[in-house]
C-alpha positions as CSV (number, residue, x, y, z in Angstrom):
1,M,25.5,1.1,-5.1
2,R,23.8,3.0,-2.0
3,T,21.2,0.8,-0.2
4,F,19.2,0.9,3.0
5,V,19.2,-2.0,5.3
6,V,17.5,-2.8,8.6
7,T,20.0,-5.1,10.7
8,G,17.4,-5.6,13.6
9,P,14.9,-3.9,16.0
10,G,15.6,-0.4,15.9
11,E,18.9,-0.4,14.1
12,S,19.8,0.2,10.5
13,G,21.6,2.5,7.6
14,V,23.1,3.0,4.5
15,Q,25.3,0.4,3.1
16,H,27.3,-0.4,0.1
17,L,26.3,-3.6,-1.4
18,P,27.1,-4.7,-4.7
19,E,25.4,-4.1,-8.1
20,P,22.2,-6.1,-8.7
21,V,22.3,-8.6,-11.6
22,A,19.6,-9.1,-13.9
23,G,18.9,-13.0,-13.5
24,P,16.3,-15.0,-15.8
25,G,13.2,-13.0,-16.5
26,Q,14.7,-10.4,-14.4
27,V,15.3,-6.3,-15.6
28,V,17.1,-4.3,-13.2
29,V,15.1,-0.8,-12.5
30,E,16.9,2.4,-11.5
31,I,14.9,3.7,-8.3
32,A,13.2,7.1,-8.5
33,R,10.9,7.1,-5.8
34,V,9.9,4.9,-2.8
35,G,7.3,5.2,-0.3
36,V,7.5,4.2,3.5
37,C,4.8,2.0,4.6
38,G,3.2,0.9,7.9
39,T,4.5,-2.6,7.0
40,D,7.9,-0.8,7.0
41,L,7.8,1.0,10.3
42,E,6.4,-2.6,11.8
43,F,9.8,-4.0,10.3
44,F,11.7,-1.1,12.0
45,G,10.5,-1.8,15.2
46,G,10.1,-5.6,15.3
47,E,6.4,-6.3,15.6
48,M,5.6,-7.1,12.0
49,A,4.2,-11.1,12.0
50,Y,6.6,-12.2,9.3
51,L,9.2,-11.7,11.7
52,H,8.0,-14.1,14.3
53,S,6.6,-16.8,11.5
54,G,10.0,-17.1,10.0
55,H,8.7,-15.6,6.7
56,A,11.3,-12.8,7.1
57,T,14.4,-12.3,8.9
58,Y,17.0,-9.6,9.5
59,P,19.0,-7.9,7.7
60,M,16.7,-7.1,5.3
61,R,15.9,-4.2,2.6
62,L,12.5,-2.7,2.7
63,G,10.8,-0.5,0.0
64,H,7.7,-2.1,-1.7
65,E,5.9,0.7,-2.9
66,W,8.0,2.3,-5.8
67,C,8.7,3.3,-9.3
68,G,11.9,4.0,-11.5
69,T,13.2,3.7,-15.3
70,V,14.2,-0.3,-16.3
71,V,17.9,0.3,-17.4
72,H,19.1,-3.6,-17.9
73,A,17.2,-6.2,-18.8
74,A,18.1,-10.3,-19.3
75,A,18.8,-12.1,-22.2
76,D,15.3,-13.5,-22.2
77,V,13.0,-10.5,-21.3
78,D,11.6,-8.4,-24.4
79,H,14.2,-5.3,-24.5
80,A,11.4,-3.2,-25.4
81,W,11.1,-2.8,-21.6
82,L,14.7,-0.8,-21.5
83,G,14.4,2.7,-21.0
84,R,10.5,2.2,-19.4
85,R,8.9,4.0,-16.8
86,V,7.8,1.7,-14.3
87,T,6.3,0.4,-11.5
88,G,5.4,-3.2,-10.1
89,D,3.6,-6.0,-8.1
90,T,4.8,-6.5,-4.6
91,M,3.4,-10.0,-5.0
92,L,5.7,-12.1,-6.5
93,G,4.4,-15.8,-7.0
94,C,6.4,-18.9,-8.0
95,G,4.0,-18.8,-11.2
96,A,3.6,-22.6,-11.7
97,C,1.0,-23.4,-8.8
98,A,-2.5,-23.2,-9.4
99,R,-3.2,-20.2,-7.7
100,C,-0.7,-18.5,-10.2
101,L,-1.8,-20.2,-13.1
102,A,-5.3,-18.8,-12.2
103,G,-4.2,-15.5,-11.8
104,R,-4.1,-15.1,-7.8
105,Q,-0.1,-15.0,-7.4
106,H,-1.1,-12.9,-4.8
107,V,-1.9,-15.4,-2.5
108,C,0.9,-18.1,-3.8
109,E,1.6,-20.1,-1.2
110,Q,5.5,-19.9,-2.1
111,R,5.3,-16.4,-3.0
112,Y,8.2,-13.8,-2.3
113,E,6.8,-10.3,-1.3
114,L,9.1,-7.5,-2.2
115,G,10.7,-6.1,0.6
116,I,8.6,-7.6,2.7
117,R,8.9,-11.8,3.0
118,G,11.3,-14.4,1.8
119,G,14.3,-12.0,1.4
120,F,13.4,-10.5,-1.8
121,A,15.5,-7.2,-1.5
122,G,13.2,-3.9,-1.9
123,A,13.2,-0.7,-3.4
124,L,15.2,1.4,-0.8
125,A,18.2,1.0,-3.1
126,E,19.5,3.2,-6.4
127,R,18.4,0.0,-8.0
128,M,16.8,-3.2,-7.8
129,A,16.5,-6.4,-9.9
130,I,13.0,-7.9,-10.2
131,P,11.1,-9.9,-12.5
132,A,9.8,-8.3,-15.7
133,S,6.5,-10.1,-15.2
134,S,5.2,-7.8,-12.4
135,L,6.0,-4.5,-14.2
136,H,3.0,-1.9,-15.2
137,T,4.4,1.0,-17.4
138,L,3.8,4.2,-16.0
139,P,2.5,6.6,-18.7
140,D,3.9,10.2,-18.7
141,T,0.6,11.5,-16.7
142,V,1.7,9.7,-13.8
143,D,5.0,11.5,-12.8
144,D,7.5,9.8,-10.1
145,M,5.4,10.7,-6.5
146,A,2.1,9.6,-8.1
147,G,4.2,6.2,-9.4
148,A,5.3,5.5,-6.0
149,L,1.8,6.0,-4.8
150,V,0.3,3.2,-7.3
151,E,0.7,0.3,-5.0
152,P,-0.7,1.4,-1.8
153,G,-3.6,3.0,-4.3
154,G,-4.5,-0.8,-5.9
155,N,-5.0,-2.0,-2.0
156,A,-7.4,1.0,-1.3
157,L,-8.8,0.6,-4.7
158,R,-9.9,-3.3,-4.1
159,A,-11.2,-2.1,-0.7
160,V,-13.2,0.0,-2.6
161,W,-14.1,-2.2,-4.9
162,A,-15.1,-5.4,-1.8
163,S,-17.0,-2.5,-0.5
164,G,-19.7,-2.5,-3.1
165,V,-20.7,0.7,-2.8
166,Q,-22.3,2.6,-6.2
167,P,-22.4,6.0,-7.2
168,G,-24.4,7.8,-4.9
169,E,-24.2,5.5,-2.2
170,R,-22.8,5.8,1.4
171,L,-19.3,4.5,2.0
172,L,-17.9,5.1,5.6
173,I,-13.8,4.5,5.8
174,L,-12.8,3.9,9.2
175,G,-9.3,5.4,9.4
176,P,-7.9,8.4,7.6
177,G,-4.3,7.0,7.1
178,T,-2.5,6.9,3.5
179,I,-4.9,3.7,2.5
180,G,-8.5,5.2,4.0
181,L,-7.6,8.6,2.3
182,L,-6.6,7.0,-0.9
183,A,-9.6,4.6,-0.7
184,G,-11.7,8.0,-0.4
185,L,-10.1,9.7,-3.3
186,L,-10.7,6.7,-5.7
187,A,-14.5,6.1,-4.0
188,R,-15.2,9.7,-4.5
189,A,-14.3,9.8,-8.4
190,L,-16.3,6.6,-8.8
191,G,-19.2,8.9,-7.6
192,A,-19.5,7.5,-3.8
193,Q,-20.7,10.1,-1.0
194,V,-17.6,9.2,1.4
195,H,-17.2,9.9,4.9
196,L,-13.9,9.2,7.2
197,A,-13.6,8.5,10.5
198,G,-10.9,8.9,12.7
199,R,-9.4,9.2,16.2
200,S,-6.4,11.9,15.2
201,E,-7.7,15.5,15.2
202,R,-4.5,16.3,12.6
203,S,-5.8,13.8,10.2
204,R,-9.4,14.6,10.9
205,E,-8.8,17.8,10.0
206,F,-6.3,17.1,6.7
207,A,-9.1,14.6,5.3
208,A,-11.3,17.3,5.6
209,G,-8.8,19.6,3.5
210,L,-9.2,17.1,1.1
211,G,-13.2,18.3,0.8
212,F,-14.3,14.8,3.1
213,A,-17.1,14.5,5.3
214,V,-15.1,13.6,8.5
215,S,-15.8,12.7,12.2
216,T,-15.1,10.8,15.3
217,V,-16.5,7.2,15.6
218,D,-18.3,8.5,18.3
219,G,-19.7,11.3,16.5
220,L,-21.1,9.5,12.7
221,P,-23.8,10.8,11.7
222,E,-26.9,8.8,12.1
223,V,-27.3,7.5,8.3
224,P,-27.3,4.2,6.6
225,W,-23.6,3.1,5.4
226,D,-24.0,0.9,2.3
227,G,-20.7,-0.1,2.8
228,V,-17.9,0.1,5.2
229,I,-14.1,0.0,4.7
230,D,-11.8,-0.5,8.0
231,A,-8.3,1.1,7.4
232,T,-7.2,1.3,11.1
233,N,-5.0,-1.1,12.7
234,A,-7.5,-1.0,16.1
235,P,-8.5,-4.2,17.3
236,G,-12.1,-3.2,17.6
237,M,-13.0,-1.9,14.4
238,P,-13.6,-4.9,12.8
239,A,-16.5,-5.8,14.8
240,L,-17.9,-1.9,14.5
241,A,-17.5,-2.1,11.3
242,V,-20.1,-5.4,10.7
243,E,-22.1,-3.0,13.6
244,L,-22.6,-0.3,11.6
245,V,-22.9,-1.6,7.8
246,E,-26.7,-1.5,6.5
247,P,-27.9,-5.6,6.5
248,G,-27.0,-7.4,3.5
249,R,-24.3,-4.7,2.1
250,N,-20.3,-5.5,2.2
251,V,-17.2,-4.7,4.6
252,A,-13.8,-4.9,3.8
253,Y,-10.8,-4.8,6.0
254,I,-7.7,-3.4,4.5
255,G,-6.3,-2.3,8.0
256,L,-4.3,-5.1,10.2
257,S,-4.3,-5.0,13.9
258,T,-1.0,-6.6,16.1
259,T,-3.4,-8.3,18.0
260,P,-6.1,-10.3,17.3
261,S,-9.2,-8.5,15.8
262,L,-12.5,-10.5,16.9
263,V,-15.9,-10.6,14.6
264,D,-19.0,-12.6,15.7
265,S,-20.0,-14.6,13.0
266,R,-23.6,-14.7,14.1
267,D,-23.5,-10.8,13.7
268,L,-22.1,-11.2,10.0
269,L,-24.9,-14.2,9.5
270,L,-27.9,-12.5,11.0
271,K,-27.4,-9.1,8.9
272,D,-26.7,-11.3,5.6
273,V,-23.3,-9.2,5.8
274,T,-20.2,-10.0,3.2
275,A,-17.0,-9.3,5.0
276,A,-13.6,-9.4,2.5
277,G,-10.3,-8.9,3.3
278,I,-8.2,-7.1,0.9
279,L,-4.3,-9.0,1.5
280,S,-2.6,-6.8,-1.7
281,G,-3.0,-4.5,-4.4
282,S,-2.2,-6.7,-7.5
283,P,-5.4,-6.8,-9.0
284,G,-6.0,-3.1,-8.8
285,L,-3.1,-1.8,-10.1
286,A,-3.8,-1.3,-13.6
287,G,-7.0,0.4,-12.3
288,T,-4.9,2.9,-9.8
289,I,-2.6,3.8,-12.9
290,E,-5.4,4.4,-15.1
291,Q,-7.4,6.9,-12.3
292,Y,-4.0,8.6,-11.5
293,A,-3.2,8.9,-15.6
294,T,-6.8,10.4,-16.5
295,G,-6.5,12.6,-13.5
296,A,-9.6,11.5,-11.7
297,V,-7.6,10.6,-9.0
298,D,-4.4,13.3,-7.6
299,P,-2.5,11.3,-4.8
300,S,0.1,13.6,-4.5
301,P,-1.2,15.4,-1.7
302,L,-0.8,12.7,0.7
303,V,3.0,13.5,0.6
304,A,4.5,15.0,3.3
305,A,7.9,15.3,2.1
306,T,10.4,13.3,0.5
307,V,14.0,12.0,1.8
308,G,17.3,10.7,1.0
309,L,18.1,7.3,2.1
310,A,20.4,8.6,4.7
311,E,17.2,10.0,6.2
312,V,14.8,6.9,6.4
313,S,16.2,6.1,10.0
314,E,14.8,9.3,11.4
315,V,11.5,8.6,9.5
316,L,10.6,4.7,10.8
317,A,11.6,6.3,13.9
318,G,8.7,8.5,13.8
319,R,10.0,12.2,13.6
320,R,8.6,14.0,10.8
321,P,11.5,16.1,8.4
322,D,11.6,19.8,9.0
323,G,9.3,21.6,6.5
324,A,7.4,18.4,6.4
325,G,3.6,18.8,5.2
326,D,0.7,17.6,7.2
327,G,0.0,14.5,5.1
328,P,0.8,10.8,5.9
329,K,2.8,9.6,3.7
330,F,6.7,10.2,3.0
331,H,8.6,9.4,-0.1
332,V,12.3,8.5,-0.2
333,D,14.5,9.4,-3.5
334,P,17.5,7.2,-3.1
335,R,19.4,9.2,-5.5
336,R,19.9,11.8,-2.8
């Protein structure tokens, strides 16, 4: 089958590799759509921390935002999965440790991360083997585009939950990229007043086109922020989030800087602020599917273009395909 493989920093291409086989507890999924994530860009560029900690090595097959159809199942898997449209969790825990047994497999010390950690091959291929226990069924009202946006949506939804905002309250989101925009869409659907702040004029204009109030960080309105989400990769933003949030409220960190981001614990303590870090979308996947399925949130405007496997290298190198829209997200259809 055709796969997309990164062999080193800035080195990648389409390879023909053996068809996957469903091992015990696994299914094989025919991939319909895959999202290209900022994490993928870091692997392509060689900056991703897992490359330096030993949790990931080249060559590797990326792709952790995906959807597709189950075409094979191991003998020990319920064959009702066959023919079902699905997406799945990125975090594949060992299934036996205390964290996994408590439903926190996304922080299992021995976990694989699909297309990211431990060498578990990702979805940038025509087909992929994956544990059936990680699957989520997609209803007919969630098309392939939205299906491949469930994983980032799960991260965004968890950030919204962690911000603690209630209907009618003000939520400030730093960073109008894919996760920031999804958090804005989900928070707005839940009744919050959302404001997005970003550096790029292009990203601010796109967010404004989705109906959000926008500004630069320097141009923020002087109002109380009942919750703040940092969805940037800027090392100074975590401390600013604490500075801006109302005393006694919450900040959520979903962005990740490539350099240390310092937060003074005295600022947290003296403002009685709760800070939450969001590693994965795992606990938010089902809720995101529900929001998409009911039409409460339509994530499709975020996708600028869908390309084939042969064009992924160009996207990872930062080049926008001809005819691409203004959205921040690119999708891949491995069948092309």
